[in-house]
C-alpha positions in Angstrom: -61.1 -74.5 146.6 -63.9 -72.0 147.6 -67.5 -71.9 146.3 -68.1 -69.5 143.5 -67.9 -65.7 144.8 -71.2 -63.5 144.8 -70.4 -59.9 143.2 -71.1 -58.9 146.6 -68.8 -61.0 148.4 -66.1 -60.2 145.6 -66.5 -56.6 146.7 -65.8 -56.9 150.3 -62.9 -59.4 148.9 -61.3 -56.7 146.9 -62.0 -54.0 149.8 -60.2 -56.2 152.6 -57.2 -57.0 150.0 -56.2 -53.4 149.4 -56.8 -52.7 153.1 -54.0 -55.3 153.8 -52.1 -54.2 150.9 -51.9 -51.1 152.4 -50.4 -51.8 155.5 -46.6 -52.7 153.6 -43.7 -51.1 154.9 -39.8 -51.2 153.6 -37.2 -50.4 156.3 -35.1 -49.9 153.3 -36.5 -46.9 151.1 -34.4 -44.1 151.6 -36.8 -40.7 151.7 -35.8 -37.9 149.7 -38.0 -34.8 149.6 -38.4 -31.4 147.8 -34.8 -30.1 147.4 -33.3 -33.5 147.7 -33.9 -33.1 151.3 -33.4 -36.3 153.6 -36.6 -37.2 155.4 -35.6 -40.6 157.0 -35.5 -43.8 156.6 -38.8 -46.4 155.7 -41.7 -46.2 153.4 -45.4 -47.3 153.3 -46.6 -48.5 149.9 -49.2 -50.2 148.5 -48.6 -53.4 147.3 -49.8 -54.8 144.1 -52.3 -58.1 143.7 -51.4 -60.4 141.2 -54.4 -62.3 139.5 -54.8 -64.9 136.9 -57.1 -65.1 134.6 -59.0 -68.1 132.5 -56.0 -68.7 130.4 -53.3 -68.5 133.0 -52.3 -64.8 131.7 -51.3 -62.8 135.6 -51.7 -59.1 135.9 -50.7 -57.1 138.6 -53.5 -54.5 140.1 -52.5 -52.2 143.4 -56.4 -51.3 143.5 -58.6 -54.4 143.2 -61.7 -52.4 143.8 -60.9 -50.3 140.7 -60.0 -52.7 139.1 -62.2 -54.6 136.6 -61.8 -58.5 138.0 -64.2 -60.8 137.6 -65.0 -63.0 140.7 -63.1 -65.6 139.3 -60.0 -64.0 138.5 -60.0 -62.4 142.3 -60.0 -65.6 144.1 -57.0 -66.2 142.4 -55.2 -63.3 144.0 -52.1 -63.1 145.5 -49.2 -61.3 147.2 -45.8 -62.4 145.6 -42.6 -61.9 148.0 -39.6 -62.9 146.2 -40.5 -66.7 145.7 -43.2 -66.8 148.2 -46.6 -65.8 147.7 -49.5 -65.0 150.0 -53.0 -66.3 148.7 -54.8 -63.2 150.1 -58.1 -63.5 148.9 -58.7 -67.2 149.3 -57.6 -66.5 153.0 -59.7 -63.5 153.5 -62.5 -65.6 152.0 -62.2 -68.3 154.4 -61.9 -66.0 157.6 -65.2 -64.7 156.1 -66.5 -68.2 155.9 -65.6 -69.1 160.2 -66.7 -65.8 161.3 -70.2 -66.7 159.1 -69.7 -70.3 160.7 -68.5 -69.9 164.1 -69.9 -66.5 165.1 -73.3 -65.9 163.5 -71.9 -63.0 160.9 -74.7 -62.4 157.8 -73.1 -60.7 154.9 
């Protein structure tokens, strides 16, 4: 389990999570524009982050930088893909720790 997140680190993690979540793509989505004109297959979209609060309640937010999420809730943030989940916030925190420890990144 990671150490307690500072507000500054939580803000950065929310921004990075939003950046990653904005790069989802589904090639099976059919795109129709004005007047029902077919505009091709596939669409990029912002994937929702799921966070769990202290009581175990889950909620989704597409834009964690705009949501009111405590650092304790944010670290639970994950992307749900069917039966799988990617613990994206924890993973990004580990990436930052690696950059800090091995490459001298200062946050």
